N, C-alpha and C positions, 0 to 999 in steps of 0.2 A: 538674859531672861528668855525662856522658851516662848515660841509663838503660839504654842498650845499647851496649856497647863492641865494637869489632872489632880484633883483633890478627892480622896475617898473619905466618906463618912459612914462608918458601918458598912452596910451592903449596898450603898449608893455611891457611884462614881460621878463626879462632876468634871466635864471637859470644858475648859474656858478658852475660847479663841482670844488671843492676846496680842493683837496688832491694832490697838485703838486708833493710832495715827492714820491707818488705812481703812478705818471702819470695819475691821475684821474681814477684809475682802478674801475671797477664796482664791488666793494666789497659788502658784504651783507649789510653793512651800507649805501653805496651809492645807491644801488638798492632800499632800503627801503625809503630813503630820496626822491629819484626821484618819487617813487610811491605816496608818501604822497603829494608832491607838485603838481604832475599832477592831482591828485584827487581834490585838492583845486582849481586848475585853471579851472577845468571842470565847476564849479558852479560860477565862477567869471565873471560876465557879463561886468565888467569894462575893462577886458583884451581881446583884439581882435587879438593879435599875440604874439607868444612866441619865444624867442631866447634861444638856448642851447649852452653853451660854456664851455671851460675848462681853469682853471688857470694854470700858469706855462708854461713849454716848450712843452707840448703836450695836445691835445684835450682829448684823451682817449686811453689807451693801452689795453683795453679789461678787462677780468675777472682778479681778484687778484689771481695770481698763488700760492703765499705763503698761502693764506687763503684756497685755494682749496686743497693744499697739507695737511694742517692741518685737513681738512675735511675727509681725508682718515682714520684717526685714530679712527675707530669705528669697531664694530664687523662684519659689512657687507662690510668692506673695503671702505666705503664712498658712497655706492650706493644710499641710501636714501637721504643723503645730496646733492649729485650731481643732483639727480632727482628733488629735491626741488629747488635747485639753478637755474637750467635751466628753471623750471616752473615759478619761480619768475621773472627771466629775460624776458621770453616771455610775461608775463603779463604786465610788464613795457613797453616793446616795443609796444604791442598792445594798451596800454593806450595812447601812443603818437598819433597813427593813429586814435583812437576813440575820441581824444580831439576835441571839437568844433573849437578851434582856430588853424590856421596853425602854424606849428613848424618849425623853421629854425635852422639848425645846423651851427654854426660859428666855422670853423675848422682850426686848425693850428698845426704845428709840425708833429705829427703822429696820425693816427686813425687806430688801428690794431684790428684784431679779433672781439670781441664784440663791440669794439669802432668803427670799420668800419660798423658793423651791425647797430649801433646807427645812423651813418650818413645816411645809406641807408633807415632806418626807418623813419627819419624825412621827412616832406613833401617837404622841400627845403633845399639846402645846399650851403653855400658860403665858400670858402677855400682860405687861404693865399697861394700865390705862394711859392713853396718849401715844401708844405705839402706832406706827403707820406701816402698812403693808402694800407692796406694789410689784408689778412685773412691768417695769418702765422702759425696757429696752427699745420699744417702738419710738420713744421720744428722741432717740439718737440714731434711728434707722436700723436697729438690730432687734428683730422680733424675738421674744423670749420663748423660743421653741422648746428647748429642753426644760426650763421651768414649767412650761405648760403641761408636761406629762404628769408631774406630781399635783399641780394645782387643779387640773381638770378631773383628777381622781379624788379630790377632797370636797369640791364645791359644785353647785349646779353649773352646767355647761354655759348657759347664757351669761351668768355672772363672770365666769372665768374668761369668756371671750370678750366681754366688756372691759375687764381689767387689762387684758392683753392688747386690745386695740386702741384703748384710750390712753393707757399709761398713767391713769390716775391712781392715787392712793386710796385705800380704805382704812377706816379706824379700827382699833382693837375691838370696839363694841360690835362693829359690823362684821369683823372677822369671826367673832364668837357666834354671831347670829347665823352666819352662813356655813359654819362648821370648819373654817380654816384653823381655828384654835378652839380649845375646850372652854377657856374662861379668860376674862379680863379682870385684873385685880388692881387695887391701888399700888402704885410703884413701890411704896415703902414695904409692902407685904409680898412683893413678887418672889423674892428668894425663899421666904418662909413658906408661902403657899406651894411653890414648886417642890420644895424639899418634903413637905407634908405629903404631897401626892406620891412622890418617889418612894418614901418610906412605907406608905400604904401598899404600894405595889411590891416592894421588896419583902414585905411580910407574908406574901402568898407563897405557895409551894412553887419553887423555881422550875421544876420539871413540867408542871402543869402550865405555867405561864409560857414557857418555851414552846411547848406543844401547841398551845392555843395561838400564840403569835404567828407561828409558821402556818397554821391552818387558816387563820383569819385572812392573810393576804392571798393564799392559794385559792381558797374557795370563792373569793371575789371575782376571779377571772373565769370561773366555771359556769356553765348553764345550771339552772336551779336543780334539776334532777341529779346531775353529776355532783353538784356541791353537797347534796344530802348524802349521796352514796359515799363520797370521800370523807365527810365529817363524821358519818356514822362509824366508819372504820377507825378514824382518829379517836373517837370517844371510847370505842371498844378497847383499843389498845391502852388508852389512858386509865380505864377501869382496872386493868391488870396490874398497874403499878402498886407496889407495896405501900407507898406513902399515900396513895389515893384511898386504899382500903383503910389505912389508919385515920385519914381525915374524915371518912364517913363514920367510922366507929366512934371517933371523938365527938362528932356532931350528935349522934344518937345518944351517947353517954353523957352529953352536956359537959365536956371537958376540953381543954386545949389539946390540939394534936401534937404528937411527938414525932415530927418528921425527921427523916435522915438526910434529905437533899435540900 
């Protein structure tokens, strides 16, 4: 059985991390599988939304500590391995945000360290009530520096710093309150609610969502004046799309749009 499974439902692809015995840890193999699948999805025009979930009792427990320990057994004490590991992990996380399709994390159980980073990296997140989130590396003497990048771009900095330095978990309800996830739902409704959101996104004009997702992340890093200049140009280009013209005409004429993309 594959460590990463893909199931397509209409225009929604669901990626399922499938190493429950390791709490779906981001092992070398899992990172490679995620990277491969994300690259395949990038060019798949039939898919308009992606769900990322985990099999078993947890979403993702972060990096594989046993594998990391084995990586120390080299002449340099593991430095080259660790540098490569975190570079590969960063590449995979960046691939999620550069993917044309919106990616929704479907979270349950626990999401810790790089698993919490994965949630923060996804464009949207829905979690089951009772899920716990943490960046707990400090508890074993390893500060979650790379998870910090995504976390601190999702939630207020003082809350992020508290999580990073105390190693304490927060609840799904708290995660929703501070903006780490979009909503917390009863566990029995998690799959249904996540799919409903994905299908809603998949029903929009794919080229517009692709344009908007790219612009969303780029403008966040710009000063306000430059952000307006950039997004004004993006909207001008968007208005020239044939399907955008059709969408506006359909709205005015009170009918469903006949989009080609």
